[in-house]
N, C-alpha and C positions, 0 to 999 in steps of 0.2 A: 133408243131404238133397241127392241128386243130381238131375239134370235130369229123368230119368224119373219119379222120385217127385214132384217139384214139378209136372210137367205133369199127372200123375194127380190130384193134389190140386186144382190150378187148374180142371181140367175137370169134376171131380165135385163140388167144393165141400165135400169131407169129408176130414179128415186123421186117420189112425190112428197116424201116426208122430211124429217130433219136430216141434216148432213151428219153422217157418222164420223168417228175418228178412230185412229189406231196408233198408239204409242207404246213402244216396248222398251224394257230396261234390262241392262246387264245386272246380274245379282252378284253379291260378294262371293268370293271363291268358296267359302264353306257352305254356301247355299246353292251351289250349281248342280248338285246331283242328289238323288234319293229323297227321303222324306223332307229334308230341309229345303230342297228345291220346290217341292209341292207347297210347303208353308210359305215360301217367299212369293210364289205366284199368287196364292190366295190373298196374302197380305197386300200385294201391289194392286191387284184388280179390285179388291174390296175397298181399299182406301181411295183409289183414284176414280173409279167408276168407268174406266175405259171399256167400251162395249165389245171390242174384239180381243179375244184372248189368244196370244201367241205363246206357245210353250217353247222356251229357250232350249236349245239342243247342245249340250256340252259333252256329248258322247260321239267321239270322232271316228271316222271311217278307218278300219284296219283291214289289212289283207292277209296277215299271217305268213307272208313270204316277202323276201327282199327283192326289190327291183334294182338291178345293177346295170343292165344293158337293155337296149331297146327291144330285143327279142323276148325278154322276160315278160313283157306285157301280154304276149300271146299265150302265156301259161295260166293266166287268170281264168278260173272257171266259177261261174256264179253258183252252181249247184254244190260246189265244195266249200263255199264260204261259211265259216263259223260266225254266226251273228250274235253271239252271246253278249257282246258289248252293247247291243241295242236293247236288251231285255229290261235294263233299268230305265231307259228312256220310255219304253212302252208302259212300264209301271207308273212312271210319273204322269203320263197322259191319263191313265186310268184314275189315278188318285185325284188329279185336278178335275176331271169330269165328275167324279163322285161328289166332290166337295162343292163344286160350282153349280151342279145341277144341270138338267137338260135344257134350260132356257138360255144357256150361255153358248156363244159361237166360239169354237176352239180350233185353232190352226196349229199343226205340228211343223216345226222348223226342219227343213231338209236342206243340207248342204249340197250344192250342185255337183255334177259329175267331175268337172275339172278340179275343183277345190277338194273334193273327197279323195281324188287320186293323189293330190298333193299332201293331204293329211296322212295318207297311208305310206307315202315315200319319204317325205321330208319333215313331217310334223306340222305343228301349228305356227301361224304367223309368217310363213315362208312364201306364200303364193305371190305376194307383191314383188318378190325378187324375180326379174325376168329370166333368170337362169335356174329356176327351180327344175327339179327332175322331170316332171311331166311336160312342162313347156319345152324344155331343151330336147327331150326325147321325141316329142311330137314333130319338132322342126327337123330332126335328124332322120326319123323313120316313121312317118305318119301312118303307113299301112300296118305296121306292127302295133303301134300304140293304140290305134283306134279299136283294134280287136279287144284289147283289155278294157278300154273305156266302155265298150258295148256291154261287157260283162258287169262292170260296175253299175251301169245304168239299170241292168236287170235286178241287181241287188237293191238299188235304191227304190225301184218301183215296188218291189216286194215290201220294203220298209214303209213306203207311203201307204200301201193298202193295209198293213198291220197297224199303222198309227190310226187309221180310220176305224178299224175294228176295235181298237182300244178306247175310242171315244172322240177322236178328232173329227171335225166336219170337213176338213180339207188340209191343204199344206201351204206353207210359206216357203217357196223354193228360192234359195239364195244362189243366184247365178253369177259366176265369175268367168272371165275370159274374153269379154266383149270390149275391154278397155282399148283405147286407141293405140297404145304402145305394145299390145300383146301379140296379135296375129294380123296378117292382112285379111281384108274382107273375103277374098276368094278362098283363102285357107280355112278360115272359120266356117264359111258356108259349105265348104266341101266336106270337112271332116267332123266338126263338132256339132253344128246346128242340127243335122239330121238325127243324131243320137238323142239329143235333148228333146227335140220335137216329138219323137216317138214315145219317149218316156212320159212327157207331160200330156200327150193326147190320151194315153191309157189311163193316167191318173184322173184327168178331168172328167172322164166318163163316170167316175165313182164319187167325186167330191169337188169341193171348191179349190181353185188354184190361184194363189197370189204369187206373182212373179216379181221377186226383188232383184233388181239389177245392181249388183254390188260394185263398190269402188268408184273412184272419180273418172271422169271423161269416158263414159260408155258411148258406144256407137249404136244408138237406138234403132236406126232403120234396119240394121241387120237382124233385129229381134222382133220385127213387126208380126211375123207369122207364128211366133211362139204361142201355143195354146195357154190361155189364162183368162180368168174372170177379171183380175185386177193387176195393174202394173205399178211398180214403185221404183224410183231411181233417185240418184243424187242430183236434184234439180239445181242445187246451189254450187255444184262443182263440176260443171261440164257445159257443153254447148246447147243443151236442150232444157229450157224452162218448162213450166207446166203447160203452157199453151202449145209450144212446139211438140212436146211429147203427146199431148192429147190429140193433136192432128195426126201424128204417126200411128198411135194406137186408137184409131177412131172407133173401133168396135169394142173397146174395153173400158172399164172403170179405172180412173186415175187416182192413185193415193200419194200423198206427199205434200210438199210446200215449205216446211220449216227446215232450217239448218239444225242438225242434231248436236253440234258441238258448242255452239254459242248463239247469242242473239235473243230475239223476242220470246221464243218458246221457253227458254231456260230462265230468263230474268225479267221479262216484261210483265206489266200489269194485265189484268183481265181485259181491259179496254184496248190495250195495245195488241194483245193476242187476237182479240176479236176483229180488230181492224185488218190485220194481215189475213185472217181467215176469209173475210169478206172479199178481199182482193183476189184470193185464190179462187173463190166461188165465181167471181166475175170472169176470171181467165178460162176456167174449165167448163163452167156451167154447174150449178149446184146439184143438178139431177144425176151427174156421173162422177161425183167427187167424194173421196174419203180423205179427210184432213189427216196428215201424218208428218213424218220427218224423213230426212234423207236416209237415215239408218237408225240403228238401235241407240238408245240414250245411255249415257254413263250412269253408274250406280251412285254418282255424287249429286244427281239431279233430285231436287226435292219432290216428294210425292204430292205435296200440297200444290206445287207449281203445275204438275200434270193435271191434278183435279181442277185447278183453275182453268186450264185449257179445255178440259172436257165440258165444263159448265159453259164456257164461252162458245164452244161449238154448237151447243143446243140453241143458242140465241141468234146465230147468224142468219 
């Protein structure tokens, strides 16, 4: 499926051709930024034939100021943000677009508002801790923290638009915070949901939006109204399988199906992979399915195995 066909599918929400697929891979540490990151993306997509190109984003959100108490969130100002740490990411998108050509559909990875706030305060890999700074401060003083999150959302919206100017056709928005153990539904819908909906509404006017609902046990019904063309979540690690999610997001394309850490996608034969894909198509309906995985694949996965999955998807 070429870019023109993919764009028509994404914009209309109905597919009469072959079922597309999207599989992403973490690259080695030395290939995560700069020219080597561009080379790694080109190598992966050229060797596997995956039709959707997602540019990995290893450039994490920074504030340039320390958040120690809840009132500090009120001091964040979007117009004062020095965004120099994103310039390399924009260069990577430009480089990938130049080398992959205009016939490739490219998505820029955008880390969501809450996890961006966590990156800026506690660093990487901390968000799963229920006592991380942004989660704790939100529960203590939501009115102060939400003012800072609104400013962060403004910065992220600007980044999304700059990514599209650099050559991306849209974004892959990695949302965190909807996990069962994080916030009550009332709290999430009062404070967090409106900020992200406004951000995604504005971005969706300009390009394609993939909504990736990250981490295990997400509460999908809370996210039904989020603006997106495509929704992806961990169908193998929560209460909502493909069919249940497709019913919730009835106006959106559904992406996913495979476990990303083990199982058929990583070790199965082409026939085994194809059989699971057929079952996914029966669950969702092939006209609104993108075959994918719960999350990004490890760099230990064989590219030949992914190529096998791409070829199988063309035959279901």
